[in-house]
ROTI-56317 format. One record per residue (C-alpha): residue number from 1; x negated, y, z. Coordinates in Angstrom, 2 decimals, decimal comma. Layout:
<site><k>NUM</k><u>X</u><v>Y</v><w>Z</w></site>
...
This chain:
<site><k>1</k><u>-28,40</u><v>2,19</v><w>-12,42</w></site>
<site><k>2</k><u>-25,08</u><v>2,25</v><w>-14,24</w></site>
<site><k>3</k><u>-22,02</u><v>2,51</v><w>-12,04</w></site>
<site><k>4</k><u>-20,07</u><v>-0,77</v><w>-12,47</w></site>
<site><k>5</k><u>-16,78</u><v>1,06</v><w>-11,94</w></site>
<site><k>6</k><u>-17,32</u><v>2,76</v><w>-15,33</w></site>
<site><k>7</k><u>-17,17</u><v>-0,61</v><w>-17,10</w></site>
<site><k>8</k><u>-14,78</u><v>-2,25</v><w>-14,65</w></site>
<site><k>9</k><u>-12,41</u><v>0,58</v><w>-13,63</w></site>
<site><k>10</k><u>-10,27</u><v>-1,90</v><w>-11,70</w></site>
<site><k>11</k><u>-13,15</u><v>-2,66</v><w>-9,32</w></site>
<site><k>12</k><u>-13,06</u><v>0,55</v><w>-7,27</w></site>
<site><k>13</k><u>-9,28</u><v>0,59</v><w>-7,07</w></site>
<site><k>14</k><u>-9,22</u><v>-3,09</v><w>-6,21</w></site>
<site><k>15</k><u>-11,68</u><v>-2,68</v><w>-3,38</w></site>
<site><k>16</k><u>-9,69</u><v>0,24</v><w>-1,97</w></site>
<site><k>17</k><u>-6,51</u><v>-1,85</v><w>-2,19</w></site>
<site><k>18</k><u>-8,31</u><v>-4,71</v><w>-0,41</w></site>
<site><k>19</k><u>-9,41</u><v>-2,40</v><w>2,40</w></site>
<site><k>20</k><u>-5,84</u><v>-1,11</v><w>2,74</w></site>
<site><k>21</k><u>-4,60</u><v>-4,71</v><w>2,79</w></site>
<site><k>22</k><u>-7,01</u><v>-5,76</v><w>5,55</w></site>
<site><k>23</k><u>-6,02</u><v>-2,81</v><w>7,76</w></site>
<site><k>24</k><u>-2,30</u><v>-3,36</v><w>7,23</w></site>
<site><k>25</k><u>-2,51</u><v>-7,16</v><w>7,41</w></site>
<site><k>26</k><u>-4,13</u><v>-7,28</v><w>10,83</w></site>
<site><k>27</k><u>-1,63</u><v>-4,71</v><w>12,12</w></site>
<site><k>28</k><u>1,36</u><v>-7,07</v><w>11,83</w></site>
<site><k>29</k><u>0,50</u><v>-9,56</v><w>14,60</w></site>
<site><k>30</k><u>-0,78</u><v>-6,66</v><w>16,73</w></site>
<site><k>31</k><u>2,59</u><v>-4,91</v><w>16,39</w></site>
<site><k>32</k><u>4,28</u><v>-8,14</v><w>17,48</w></site>
<site><k>33</k><u>2,11</u><v>-8,40</v><w>20,61</w></site>
<site><k>34</k><u>2,19</u><v>-4,73</v><w>21,56</w></site>
<site><k>35</k><u>5,86</u><v>-4,26</v><w>20,68</w></site>
<site><k>36</k><u>7,20</u><v>-6,82</v><w>23,16</w></site>
<site><k>37</k><u>9,95</u><v>-5,05</v><w>25,06</w></site>
<site><k>38</k><u>9,71</u><v>-1,90</v><w>22,91</w></site>
<site><k>39</k><u>12,73</u><v>-0,99</v><w>20,77</w></site>
<site><k>40</k><u>12,36</u><v>-1,14</v><w>16,97</w></site>
<site><k>41</k><u>13,02</u><v>2,58</v><w>16,47</w></site>
<site><k>42</k><u>10,50</u><v>3,51</v><w>19,15</w></site>
<site><k>43</k><u>7,96</u><v>1,10</v><w>17,67</w></site>
<site><k>44</k><u>8,34</u><v>2,66</v><w>14,22</w></site>
<site><k>45</k><u>8,05</u><v>6,18</v><w>15,66</w></site>
<site><k>46</k><u>4,83</u><v>5,34</v><w>17,53</w></site>
<site><k>47</k><u>3,28</u><v>3,66</v><w>14,48</w></site>
<site><k>48</k><u>3,87</u><v>6,63</v><w>12,23</w></site>
<site><k>49</k><u>2,90</u><v>9,14</v><w>14,92</w></site>
<site><k>50</k><u>-0,51</u><v>7,45</v><w>14,83</w></site>
<site><k>51</k><u>-0,44</u><v>7,59</v><w>11,04</w></site>
<site><k>52</k><u>0,31</u><v>11,33</v><w>11,12</w></site>
<site><k>53</k><u>-2,69</u><v>11,92</v><w>13,38</w></site>
<site><k>54</k><u>-5,15</u><v>10,13</v><w>11,10</w></site>
<site><k>55</k><u>-3,61</u><v>11,76</v><w>8,02</w></site>
<site><k>56</k><u>-4,19</u><v>15,20</v><w>9,52</w></site>
<site><k>57</k><u>-7,85</u><v>14,33</v><w>10,14</w></site>
<site><k>58</k><u>-8,31</u><v>13,18</v><w>6,53</w></site>
<site><k>59</k><u>-6,75</u><v>16,20</v><w>4,80</w></site>
<site><k>60</k><u>-9,03</u><v>17,83</v><w>2,24</w></site>
<site><k>61</k><u>-9,42</u><v>21,51</v><w>1,28</w></site>
<site><k>62</k><u>-7,49</u><v>22,74</v><w>-1,76</w></site>
<site><k>63</k><u>-10,62</u><v>22,92</v><w>-3,92</w></site>
<site><k>64</k><u>-11,17</u><v>19,16</v><w>-3,48</w></site>
<site><k>65</k><u>-7,66</u><v>17,68</v><w>-3,60</w></site>
<site><k>66</k><u>-4,37</u><v>18,79</v><w>-5,15</w></site>
<site><k>67</k><u>-1,78</u><v>20,20</v><w>-2,75</w></site>
<site><k>68</k><u>1,74</u><v>18,88</v><w>-2,31</w></site>
<site><k>69</k><u>4,40</u><v>20,95</v><w>-4,06</w></site>
<site><k>70</k><u>7,90</u><v>21,93</v><w>-3,05</w></site>
<site><k>71</k><u>9,25</u><v>19,74</v><w>-5,85</w></site>
<site><k>72</k><u>7,65</u><v>16,70</v><w>-4,15</w></site>
<site><k>73</k><u>9,92</u><v>16,98</v><w>-1,10</w></site>
<site><k>74</k><u>12,82</u><v>14,81</v><w>-2,39</w></site>
<site><k>75</k><u>10,39</u><v>12,03</v><w>-3,25</w></site>
<site><k>76</k><u>8,66</u><v>12,35</v><w>0,14</w></site>
<site><k>77</k><u>12,04</u><v>12,21</v><w>1,87</w></site>
<site><k>78</k><u>12,90</u><v>8,98</v><w>0,05</w></site>
<site><k>79</k><u>9,46</u><v>7,54</v><w>0,86</w></site>
<site><k>80</k><u>9,90</u><v>8,43</v><w>4,54</w></site>
<site><k>81</k><u>13,37</u><v>6,87</v><w>4,64</w></site>
<site><k>82</k><u>12,20</u><v>3,64</v><w>3,01</w></site>
<site><k>83</k><u>8,58</u><v>3,29</v><w>4,13</w></site>
<site><k>84</k><u>8,45</u><v>5,10</v><w>7,47</w></site>
<site><k>85</k><u>11,94</u><v>4,29</v><w>8,76</w></site>
<site><k>86</k><u>13,68</u><v>1,25</v><w>7,23</w></site>
<site><k>87</k><u>10,48</u><v>-0,75</v><w>6,58</w></site>
<site><k>88</k><u>8,81</u><v>-0,52</v><w>10,01</w></site>
<site><k>89</k><u>12,11</u><v>-0,76</v><w>11,91</w></site>
<site><k>90</k><u>13,08</u><v>-3,93</v><w>10,02</w></site>
<site><k>91</k><u>9,61</u><v>-5,38</v><w>10,55</w></site>
<site><k>92</k><u>9,58</u><v>-4,56</v><w>14,28</w></site>
<site><k>93</k><u>13,05</u><v>-6,11</v><w>14,71</w></site>
<site><k>94</k><u>12,08</u><v>-9,21</v><w>12,75</w></site>
<site><k>95</k><u>8,77</u><v>-9,69</v><w>14,55</w></site>
<site><k>96</k><u>10,59</u><v>-10,10</v><w>17,86</w></site>
<site><k>97</k><u>12,62</u><v>-12,98</v><w>16,39</w></site>
<site><k>98</k><u>10,10</u><v>-14,98</v><w>14,39</w></site>
<site><k>99</k><u>6,45</u><v>-16,03</v><w>14,50</w></site>
<site><k>100</k><u>3,68</u><v>-13,60</v><w>13,66</w></site>
<site><k>101</k><u>2,29</u><v>-16,07</v><w>11,14</w></site>
<site><k>102</k><u>5,61</u><v>-16,53</v><w>9,37</w></site>
<site><k>103</k><u>6,32</u><v>-12,80</v><w>9,30</w></site>
<site><k>104</k><u>2,85</u><v>-12,04</v><w>7,95</w></site>
<site><k>105</k><u>3,25</u><v>-14,57</v><w>5,16</w></site>
<site><k>106</k><u>6,66</u><v>-13,24</v><w>4,15</w></site>
<site><k>107</k><u>5,01</u><v>-9,85</v><w>3,48</w></site>
<site><k>108</k><u>3,66</u><v>-11,39</v><w>0,25</w></site>
<site><k>109</k><u>7,01</u><v>-10,46</v><w>-1,30</w></site>
<site><k>110</k><u>6,06</u><v>-6,77</v><w>-1,10</w></site>
<site><k>111</k><u>3,63</u><v>-7,24</v><w>-4,00</w></site>
<site><k>112</k><u>6,31</u><v>-8,84</v><w>-6,15</w></site>
<site><k>113</k><u>8,81</u><v>-6,05</v><w>-5,50</w></site>
<site><k>114</k><u>6,12</u><v>-3,44</v><w>-6,24</w></site>
<site><k>115</k><u>4,95</u><v>-5,07</v><w>-9,47</w></site>
<site><k>116</k><u>8,48</u><v>-5,54</v><w>-10,83</w></site>
<site><k>117</k><u>9,56</u><v>-2,01</v><w>-9,91</w></site>
<site><k>118</k><u>6,40</u><v>-0,47</v><w>-11,40</w></site>
<site><k>119</k><u>7,01</u><v>-2,42</v><w>-14,60</w></site>
<site><k>120</k><u>10,65</u><v>-1,29</v><w>-14,79</w></site>
<site><k>121</k><u>10,31</u><v>2,31</v><w>-13,59</w></site>
<site><k>122</k><u>6,86</u><v>3,29</v><w>-14,92</w></site>
<site><k>123</k><u>6,41</u><v>0,87</v><w>-17,79</w></site>
<site><k>124</k><u>3,12</u><v>-0,41</v><w>-16,36</w></site>
<site><k>125</k><u>1,80</u><v>-3,30</v><w>-18,41</w></site>
<site><k>126</k><u>2,29</u><v>-6,86</v><w>-17,22</w></site>
<site><k>127</k><u>-0,23</u><v>-8,64</v><w>-19,45</w></site>
<site><k>128</k><u>-1,39</u><v>-12,23</v><w>-19,07</w></site>
<site><k>129</k><u>-4,13</u><v>-11,36</v><w>-16,59</w></site>
<site><k>130</k><u>-1,76</u><v>-9,42</v><w>-14,34</w></site>
<site><k>131</k><u>0,82</u><v>-12,17</v><w>-14,72</w></site>
<site><k>132</k><u>-1,76</u><v>-14,79</v><w>-13,73</w></site>
<site><k>133</k><u>-2,83</u><v>-12,77</v><w>-10,69</w></site>
<site><k>134</k><u>0,78</u><v>-12,33</v><w>-9,56</w></site>
<site><k>135</k><u>1,50</u><v>-16,04</v><w>-10,17</w></site>
<site><k>136</k><u>-1,52</u><v>-17,07</v><w>-8,08</w></site>
<site><k>137</k><u>-0,51</u><v>-14,74</v><w>-5,26</w></site>
<site><k>138</k><u>3,08</u><v>-15,98</v><w>-5,42</w></site>
<site><k>139</k><u>1,97</u><v>-19,63</v><w>-5,44</w></site>
<site><k>140</k><u>-0,25</u><v>-19,00</v><w>-2,42</w></site>
<site><k>141</k><u>2,57</u><v>-17,26</v><w>-0,60</w></site>
<site><k>142</k><u>5,01</u><v>-20,07</v><w>-1,42</w></site>
<site><k>143</k><u>2,59</u><v>-22,70</v><w>-0,13</w></site>
<site><k>144</k><u>2,13</u><v>-20,79</v><w>3,11</w></site>
<site><k>145</k><u>5,84</u><v>-20,07</v><w>3,59</w></site>
<site><k>146</k><u>6,82</u><v>-23,68</v><w>2,83</w></site>
<site><k>147</k><u>4,31</u><v>-24,81</v><w>5,40</w></site>
<site><k>148</k><u>5,90</u><v>-22,53</v><w>7,98</w></site>
<site><k>149</k><u>9,43</u><v>-23,43</v><w>6,97</w></site>
<site><k>150</k><u>8,94</u><v>-27,14</v><w>7,58</w></site>
<site><k>151</k><u>8,64</u><v>-26,57</v><w>11,31</w></site>
<site><k>152</k><u>10,90</u><v>-23,52</v><w>11,55</w></site>
<site><k>153</k><u>14,36</u><v>-23,38</v><w>13,09</w></site>
<site><k>154</k><u>17,56</u><v>-21,51</v><w>12,33</w></site>
<site><k>155</k><u>16,92</u><v>-18,91</v><w>15,03</w></site>
<site><k>156</k><u>14,07</u><v>-17,54</v><w>12,89</w></site>
<site><k>157</k><u>16,30</u><v>-16,98</v><w>9,85</w></site>
<site><k>158</k><u>17,47</u><v>-13,45</v><w>10,61</w></site>
<site><k>159</k><u>14,01</u><v>-12,41</v><w>11,75</w></site>
<site><k>160</k><u>12,53</u><v>-13,58</v><w>8,45</w></site>
<site><k>161</k><u>15,34</u><v>-11,88</v><w>6,51</w></site>
<site><k>162</k><u>14,57</u><v>-8,63</v><w>8,31</w></site>
<site><k>163</k><u>10,93</u><v>-8,96</v><w>7,22</w></site>
<site><k>164</k><u>12,10</u><v>-9,57</v><w>3,63</w></site>
<site><k>165</k><u>14,15</u><v>-6,38</v><w>3,90</w></site>
<site><k>166</k><u>11,02</u><v>-4,54</v><w>5,06</w></site>
<site><k>167</k><u>9,08</u><v>-5,81</v><w>2,03</w></site>
<site><k>168</k><u>11,82</u><v>-4,61</v><w>-0,31</w></site>
<site><k>169</k><u>11,81</u><v>-1,15</v><w>1,31</w></site>
<site><k>170</k><u>8,00</u><v>-0,93</v><w>1,14</w></site>
<site><k>171</k><u>7,99</u><v>-2,17</v><w>-2,47</w></site>
<site><k>172</k><u>10,25</u><v>0,72</v><w>-3,51</w></site>
<site><k>173</k><u>8,23</u><v>3,09</v><w>-1,31</w></site>
<site><k>174</k><u>5,02</u><v>1,97</v><w>-3,06</w></site>
<site><k>175</k><u>6,56</u><v>2,58</v><w>-6,47</w></site>
<site><k>176</k><u>7,81</u><v>6,05</v><w>-5,50</w></site>
<site><k>177</k><u>4,40</u><v>6,97</v><w>-4,07</w></site>
<site><k>178</k><u>2,74</u><v>6,31</v><w>-7,46</w></site>
<site><k>179</k><u>3,86</u><v>9,77</v><w>-8,63</w></site>
<site><k>180</k><u>2,06</u><v>11,36</v><w>-5,66</w></site>
<site><k>181</k><u>-1,21</u><v>9,43</v><w>-6,06</w></site>
<site><k>182</k><u>-2,92</u><v>12,50</v><w>-7,56</w></site>
<site><k>183</k><u>-2,04</u><v>14,65</v><w>-4,52</w></site>
<site><k>184</k><u>-4,20</u><v>14,86</v><w>-1,40</w></site>
<site><k>185</k><u>-3,57</u><v>11,48</v><w>0,26</w></site>
<site><k>186</k><u>-4,09</u><v>12,95</v><w>3,72</w></site>
<site><k>187</k><u>-1,34</u><v>15,47</v><w>3,09</w></site>
<site><k>188</k><u>0,99</u><v>12,76</v><w>1,74</w></site>
<site><k>189</k><u>0,38</u><v>10,60</v><w>4,82</w></site>
<site><k>190</k><u>1,13</u><v>13,51</v><w>7,19</w></site>
<site><k>191</k><u>4,31</u><v>14,57</v><w>5,38</w></site>
<site><k>192</k><u>5,69</u><v>11,03</v><w>5,11</w></site>
<site><k>193</k><u>4,77</u><v>10,17</v><w>8,70</w></site>
<site><k>194</k><u>6,24</u><v>13,33</v><w>10,25</w></site>
<site><k>195</k><u>9,53</u><v>12,82</v><w>8,40</w></site>
<site><k>196</k><u>9,61</u><v>9,18</v><w>9,46</w></site>
<site><k>197</k><u>8,82</u><v>9,95</v><w>13,10</w></site>
<site><k>198</k><u>11,56</u><v>12,58</v><w>13,21</w></site>
<site><k>199</k><u>14,16</u><v>10,12</v><w>11,91</w></site>
<site><k>200</k><u>13,15</u><v>7,14</v><w>14,08</w></site>
<site><k>201</k><u>12,80</u><v>9,21</v><w>17,26</w></site>
<site><k>202</k><u>16,29</u><v>10,57</v><w>16,71</w></site>
<site><k>203</k><u>17,62</u><v>7,02</v><w>16,24</w></site>
<site><k>204</k><u>15,76</u><v>5,82</v><w>19,34</w></site>
<site><k>205</k><u>17,42</u><v>8,60</v><w>21,35</w></site>
<site><k>206</k><u>20,87</u><v>7,92</v><w>19,87</w></site>
<site><k>207</k><u>20,63</u><v>4,20</v><w>20,64</w></site>
<site><k>208</k><u>19,26</u><v>4,89</v><w>24,13</w></site>
<site><k>209</k><u>16,09</u><v>2,84</v><w>23,70</w></site>
<site><k>210</k><u>13,97</u><v>2,89</v><w>26,89</w></site>
<site><k>211</k><u>10,67</u><v>4,73</v><w>26,92</w></site>
<site><k>212</k><u>7,70</u><v>2,36</v><w>26,47</w></site>
<site><k>213</k><u>4,95</u><v>1,86</v><w>29,03</w></site>
<site><k>214</k><u>1,72</u><v>3,79</v><w>28,50</w></site>
<site><k>215</k><u>-0,36</u><v>0,75</v><w>27,48</w></site>
<site><k>216</k><u>1,87</u><v>-0,51</v><w>24,64</w></site>
<site><k>217</k><u>2,53</u><v>3,06</v><w>23,49</w></site>
<site><k>218</k><u>-1,17</u><v>3,86</v><w>23,17</w></site>
<site><k>219</k><u>-1,78</u><v>0,50</v><w>21,48</w></site>
<site><k>220</k><u>0,96</u><v>1,10</v><w>18,90</w></site>
<site><k>221</k><u>-0,37</u><v>4,61</v><w>18,24</w></site>
<site><k>222</k><u>-3,82</u><v>3,14</v><w>17,55</w></site>
<site><k>223</k><u>-2,40</u><v>0,43</v><w>15,29</w></site>
<site><k>224</k><u>-0,37</u><v>3,06</v><w>13,46</w></site>
<site><k>225</k><u>-3,46</u><v>5,21</v><w>12,91</w></site>
<site><k>226</k><u>-5,42</u><v>2,35</v><w>11,30</w></site>
<site><k>227</k><u>-2,83</u><v>-0,04</v><w>9,90</w></site>
<site><k>228</k><u>-0,39</u><v>2,57</v><w>8,61</w></site>
<site><k>229</k><u>-2,21</u><v>5,92</v><w>8,32</w></site>
<site><k>230</k><u>-5,68</u><v>4,87</v><w>7,16</w></site>
<site><k>231</k><u>-4,24</u><v>1,96</v><w>5,19</w></site>
<site><k>232</k><u>-1,83</u><v>4,26</v><w>3,35</w></site>
<site><k>233</k><u>-4,67</u><v>6,70</v><w>2,64</w></site>
<site><k>234</k><u>-6,68</u><v>3,95</v><w>0,94</w></site>
<site><k>235</k><u>-3,57</u><v>2,60</v><w>-0,78</w></site>
<site><k>236</k><u>-2,84</u><v>5,97</v><w>-2,41</w></site>
<site><k>237</k><u>-6,45</u><v>6,24</v><w>-3,60</w></site>
<site><k>238</k><u>-6,16</u><v>2,72</v><w>-5,02</w></site>
<site><k>239</k><u>-2,95</u><v>3,64</v><w>-6,86</w></site>
<site><k>240</k><u>-4,78</u><v>6,62</v><w>-8,36</w></site>
<site><k>241</k><u>-7,42</u><v>4,30</v><w>-9,79</w></site>
<site><k>242</k><u>-5,39</u><v>1,16</v><w>-10,43</w></site>
<site><k>243</k><u>-1,68</u><v>1,93</v><w>-10,87</w></site>
<site><k>244</k><u>1,24</u><v>0,79</v><w>-8,74</w></site>
<site><k>245</k><u>1,70</u><v>-2,80</v><w>-9,94</w></site>
<site><k>246</k><u>-1,96</u><v>-3,82</v><w>-9,71</w></site>
<site><k>247</k><u>-2,45</u><v>-2,10</v><w>-6,36</w></site>
<site><k>248</k><u>0,60</u><v>-3,90</v><w>-5,00</w></site>
<site><k>249</k><u>-0,65</u><v>-7,27</v><w>-6,22</w></site>
<site><k>250</k><u>-4,13</u><v>-6,86</v><w>-4,71</w></site>
<site><k>251</k><u>-2,45</u><v>-5,63</v><w>-1,52</w></site>
<site><k>252</k><u>-0,84</u><v>-9,09</v><w>-1,31</w></site>
<site><k>253</k><u>-4,05</u><v>-10,17</v><w>0,42</w></site>
<site><k>254</k><u>-2,64</u><v>-8,50</v><w>3,56</w></site>
<site><k>255</k><u>-0,30</u><v>-11,36</v><w>4,55</w></site>
<site><k>256</k><u>-3,17</u><v>-13,83</v><w>4,63</w></site>
<site><k>257</k><u>-5,18</u><v>-11,54</v><w>6,90</w></site>
<site><k>258</k><u>-2,19</u><v>-11,09</v><w>9,17</w></site>
<site><k>259</k><u>-1,52</u><v>-14,82</v><w>9,33</w></site>
<site><k>260</k><u>-5,15</u><v>-15,57</v><w>10,13</w></site>
<site><k>261</k><u>-5,19</u><v>-13,05</v><w>13,00</w></site>
<site><k>262</k><u>-1,84</u><v>-14,30</v><w>14,29</w></site>
<site><k>263</k><u>-3,32</u><v>-17,79</v><w>14,55</w></site>
<site><k>264</k><u>-6,38</u><v>-16,42</v><w>16,35</w></site>
<site><k>265</k><u>-4,08</u><v>-14,65</v><w>18,82</w></site>
<site><k>266</k><u>-2,39</u><v>-17,91</v><w>19,71</w></site>
<site><k>267</k><u>0,40</u><v>-18,25</v><w>17,17</w></site>
<site><k>268</k><u>1,18</u><v>-21,80</v><w>16,09</w></site>
<site><k>269</k><u>-1,65</u><v>-23,36</v><w>14,04</w></site>
<site><k>270</k><u>-1,36</u><v>-23,53</v><w>10,26</w></site>
<site><k>271</k><u>-0,60</u><v>-26,83</v><w>8,55</w></site>
<site><k>272</k><u>-1,29</u><v>-28,17</v><w>5,08</w></site>
<site><k>273</k><u>-0,34</u><v>-24,93</v><w>3,33</w></site>
<site><k>274</k><u>-2,95</u><v>-22,65</v><w>4,87</w></site>
<site><k>275</k><u>-6,09</u><v>-23,80</v><w>2,92</w></site>
<site><k>276</k><u>-4,54</u><v>-24,00</v><w>-0,58</w></site>
<site><k>277</k><u>-2,44</u><v>-20,90</v><w>0,03</w></site>
<site><k>278</k><u>-5,48</u><v>-18,88</v><w>1,09</w></site>
<site><k>279</k><u>-7,53</u><v>-20,08</v><w>-1,89</w></site>
<site><k>280</k><u>-4,74</u><v>-19,21</v><w>-4,36</w></site>
<site><k>281</k><u>-4,37</u><v>-15,72</v><w>-2,89</w></site>
<site><k>282</k><u>-8,12</u><v>-15,14</v><w>-3,01</w></site>
<site><k>283</k><u>-8,17</u><v>-16,22</v><w>-6,66</w></site>
<site><k>284</k><u>-5,34</u><v>-13,82</v><w>-7,43</w></site>
<site><k>285</k><u>-7,24</u><v>-10,93</v><w>-5,87</w></site>
<site><k>286</k><u>-10,42</u><v>-11,90</v><w>-7,77</w></site>
<site><k>287</k><u>-8,53</u><v>-11,88</v><w>-11,08</w></site>
<site><k>288</k><u>-7,46</u><v>-8,30</v><w>-10,42</w></site>
<site><k>289</k><u>-10,88</u><v>-7,13</v><w>-9,30</w></site>
<site><k>290</k><u>-12,53</u><v>-8,36</v><w>-12,50</w></site>
<site><k>291</k><u>-9,88</u><v>-6,96</v><w>-14,85</w></site>
<site><k>292</k><u>-11,30</u><v>-5,23</v><w>-17,93</w></site>
<site><k>293</k><u>-8,49</u><v>-4,05</v><w>-20,20</w></site>
<site><k>294</k><u>-9,74</u><v>-2,15</v><w>-23,26</w></site>
<site><k>295</k><u>-8,43</u><v>-1,17</v><w>-26,69</w></site>
<site><k>296</k><u>-8,20</u><v>1,92</v><w>-28,86</w></site>
<site><k>297</k><u>-5,63</u><v>4,31</v><w>-27,46</w></site>
<site><k>298</k><u>-4,51</u><v>7,91</v><w>-27,89</w></site>
<site><k>299</k><u>-4,23</u><v>10,67</v><w>-25,29</w></site>
<site><k>300</k><u>-1,60</u><v>13,33</v><w>-25,84</w></site>
<site><k>301</k><u>-1,98</u><v>16,95</v><w>-24,67</w></site>
<site><k>302</k><u>-1,77</u><v>17,00</v><w>-20,87</w></site>
<site><k>303</k><u>-2,02</u><v>19,72</v><w>-18,23</w></site>
<site><k>304</k><u>-2,15</u><v>18,65</v><w>-14,59</w></site>
<site><k>305</k><u>-4,02</u><v>18,99</v><w>-11,30</w></site>
<site><k>306</k><u>-5,89</u><v>16,32</v><w>-9,38</w></site>
<site><k>307</k><u>-9,31</u><v>15,50</v><w>-7,92</w></site>
<site><k>308</k><u>-11,80</u><v>14,61</v><w>-10,67</w></site>
<site><k>309</k><u>-15,45</u><v>14,54</v><w>-11,70</w></site>
<site><k>310</k><u>-17,09</u><v>15,27</v><w>-15,05</w></site>
<site><k>311</k><u>-18,76</u><v>11,91</v><w>-15,66</w></site>
<site><k>312</k><u>-15,72</u><v>9,75</v><w>-16,41</w></site>
<site><k>313</k><u>-15,30</u><v>10,52</v><w>-20,11</w></site>
<site><k>314</k><u>-11,98</u><v>12,33</v><w>-19,66</w></site>
<site><k>315</k><u>-12,94</u><v>15,65</v><w>-18,05</w></site>
<site><k>316</k><u>-15,23</u><v>17,58</v><w>-20,37</w></site>
<site><k>317</k><u>-14,01</u><v>21,09</v><w>-19,59</w></site>
<site><k>318</k><u>-16,65</u><v>23,63</v><w>-18,56</w></site>
<site><k>319</k><u>-17,27</u><v>25,39</v><w>-15,25</w></site>
<site><k>320</k><u>-19,56</u><v>28,26</v><w>-14,38</w></site>
<site><k>321</k><u>-21,27</u><v>27,12</v><w>-12,26</w></site>
<site><k>322</k><u>-20,59</u><v>23,39</v><w>-12,61</w></site>
<site><k>323</k><u>-19,33</u><v>21,97</v><w>-9,26</w></site>
<site><k>324</k><u>-21,01</u><v>18,94</v><w>-7,75</w></site>
<site><k>325</k><u>-18,86</u><v>15,91</v><w>-6,97</w></site>
<site><k>326</k><u>-15,06</u><v>15,59</v><w>-6,91</w></site>
<site><k>327</k><u>-13,06</u><v>18,81</v><w>-7,11</w></site>
<site><k>328</k><u>-9,47</u><v>19,79</v><w>-7,89</w></site>
<site><k>329</k><u>-7,84</u><v>22,45</v><w>-10,06</w></site>
<site><k>330</k><u>-5,33</u><v>22,75</v><w>-12,88</w></site>
<site><k>331</k><u>-6,98</u><v>21,63</v><w>-16,13</w></site>
<site><k>332</k><u>-6,06</u><v>20,66</v><w>-19,68</w></site>
<site><k>333</k><u>-6,71</u><v>17,50</v><w>-21,68</w></site>
<site><k>334</k><u>-6,67</u><v>17,88</v><w>-25,44</w></site>
<site><k>335</k><u>-5,44</u><v>15,14</v><w>-27,78</w></site>
<site><k>336</k><u>-8,07</u><v>12,44</v><w>-28,32</w></site>
<site><k>337</k><u>-8,27</u><v>8,86</v><w>-29,53</w></site>
<site><k>338</k><u>-10,97</u><v>6,52</v><w>-28,22</w></site>
<site><k>339</k><u>-11,67</u><v>3,04</v><w>-26,90</w></site>
<site><k>340</k><u>-12,87</u><v>2,05</v><w>-23,42</w></site>
<site><k>341</k><u>-11,92</u><v>-0,08</v><w>-20,42</w></site>
<site><k>342</k><u>-8,99</u><v>1,44</v><w>-18,52</w></site>
<site><k>343</k><u>-6,14</u><v>0,76</v><w>-16,12</w></site>
<site><k>344</k><u>-2,66</u><v>2,41</v><w>-15,88</w></site>
<site><k>345</k><u>-3,80</u><v>5,52</v><w>-14,02</w></site>
<site><k>346</k><u>-2,61</u><v>9,11</v><w>-14,54</w></site>
<site><k>347</k><u>-4,52</u><v>9,34</v><w>-17,85</w></site>
<site><k>348</k><u>-3,49</u><v>5,98</v><w>-19,28</w></site>
<site><k>349</k><u>0,28</u><v>5,63</v><w>-19,15</w></site>
<site><k>350</k><u>0,60</u><v>4,70</v><w>-22,83</w></site>
<site><k>351</k><u>2,86</u><v>1,86</v><w>-23,89</w></site>
<site><k>352</k><u>1,59</u><v>-1,49</v><w>-25,13</w></site>
């Protein structure tokens, strides 16, 4: 049977992005519940300590995935500052001042920041299909946020603004991580998490945050392992297959998952905006999953290293013996012109 991901290359990346979104989405209300009484710096440190643990378990040998390089360190440092320090600290602070449902829904803005930054920094295409998907996700988010805002009060304002700040930090983090999508995602998760934990633990000590109780600490470690470590692992794999903008837009499903779980955990019930908002977001995700962008395009000479197989039409170099399954090594792509369905991955960064 023919693999559908060969004709719909967005499908595999979209499903990975969806899985990352589900894991991260359900983590938000859990962080709110478990983080009661825990300082924001300590919360961020515990979340990314859990992420570092799962990243270490998922690391692959050098013959299967490309290693991080010394030249990647400045980018990793920026990712750790934005995504493992500013983002989770702002979210933890905001969650203690607003509802879990409202905070979850505000995370929709992360997809918009990611898509716009990927378009500006990487030149990723924003065609009509992508524009429609983003518009549907934005419309769903607006409906949900308006619903929440009608019964909100001024005391929630700064909490919501902190969550918006977290989405901006994570949007830039997502865009920066696109350049590391071909590296071993387990190694990227460990490096980013360790740098983030070092920074947030130091800030927790400097601000004299109290040590958390054992129960909340273990809970936040577990949430960090799944909602931040495993989610980031899948997110990086999705970026490899789908590009930064499209991965970010599909990831916008996360706020809906978080809002739904927040309601189940006793947060205030949703009003008129929940059904139409959820339907619009689901439609936006479906548009991305079924994307099939194809035209004649040219590949320039390229030498790089990443995990690959020899059945995708782009890796025809010979081995003796031929390895089975995904493997990684430095290899060369010669110039070629052809036509097939593709997405803005490492081999298809041409302009439109």
